[in-house]
N, C-alpha and C positions, 0 to 999 in steps of 0.2 A: 171137518174144519181144515182149512188150508193154513199154511204158515202165516199168510197175510192176516188172518183173523185170530191167530193164536196169541193170547196175552204174553206168553213167554217169548215167542218170536218177535212180536211187535215191540217188546221192551228191550230187544237185543240180548236176551238171556234172562235167567231167573234172578231174583233178588236174594240177598243174604248168602252169597257164595262164600264158602269157607275153604274150598279146595277145587282145583281144576285138574281133571284127568284127561287122557287122550280123547275119549268119546263122550265124557259127561262133566257136569258140574255137581259138586256136593254142596247142598245148602243146609243152613241151620237157622230157621226163622226165630224171631225173638220170643214167640209163644209156641210151645210144643205140648203135645199130649203126654210125653214122658221125657225125663232128662236123658240126654244123649241121642235123642231123635235126630235123624238126618234124612234128607230127601236127595236122591241121586237122579239128576235130570239129564236126559239125552241131549246132545248138541245138535242132533238131527231131528227135524220135525217129522215125527211119525206118531201114530196113536198106539199101534200095537208093536210088540217086539219083532214079530214076523215080517213087518214091513221094512225092517233094516236089511241091508245087504248081508250076505253071509259073513263077510269080514266085520261089518258093523255090529252084527249080533254078538260075535265073539268079543269085540271090544267093549260093548255095553255090559255084558255079563261079567267080564273080567274086572271092569271098573267097579261094578256093584259089589262084587265079592271082595275086592281089595279094600273098599271102604268098610264093608261089614267086618272084615278081619281086623282092620286097624281099630275100629270102634271096640270090638270084642277084647282086643289086647289091652287097650287103654282103660276100658270101663268095667271089664270083668262081669258082664251080665250072665245070668244063668241060661239065657236063650236069646237068640236074635230073631225077631219076626220080620218077614219080607212081604210087602204088599204092593201090588200094581193094580190101580183102578182106572183112572183116566176119564171117568164120567163127569167130573167137575171141571178139570182142566185137561182137555184132550191133546196132551203132548206127553210122550212116553216119559214116565218117572217112576222110581221105586222108593217107597217109604221103608226106612230101616228103623225098627223100634227095638232098642235093647230092653230086655225084660229082666226084672229083678224080683226076688222073693219079697213079698209085701208091697209090691207096687199097686197103685190104685185099681188096676185091671186084673189082678191076680185071679186066675181061674175063669176068666172070661175074655171076650174080645175087646179090643181097644175101640171105644166108641166116642172118644173125644170129650167125655164129660169132665175129666180132670184136665187142668191146664197148668203149665209151669212156665214162669217167666225166666228167660235166660239172662244172666248178667255177663259182663265183659269177661270175667274169669272163666266161665263155662265155655263161651265162644272161643276164647284163646286156647283152652284145653282141647277142644274139638279140632281147631286148626292145627295144633301140634300133632295130635293123633293122626290126622288125615294127611299130614306131610309124608308119613310113611306109606300111605296108600298111593299118593301121587308118585313117589319114587318107585314103588313096586310096579305100578301100572306102566310107567315109562320104560322100565327094564324088561317087561314082558314082551 
């Protein structure tokens, strides 16, 4: 799929952006599989991470890790899950799932069977947490 056919590129970027980092956008859709879920979307249209330039790879991973670290600091999960698929939307993006004791997927993979509706307070909390990631990514 070319950037001309990509729904993210055609729309000028992803929806539900809560932070903008040097190489990525962090998004928090209204409905999520887990509280605290964020998707980190590459600003460059590629399908696979290896398609990025050497510098682009470093920037992409640094942004993803800055977002994960900011989420972990703010939300205190017991584990952060990282997932890259791209078979539904072939534009490089990483799903970050903070995992908690007792979450609906405890002891198994996240299959999307549970859904959480975000309210404005949660989106605001994520925006504030990710401001630290934006600052860290720009300093690196």
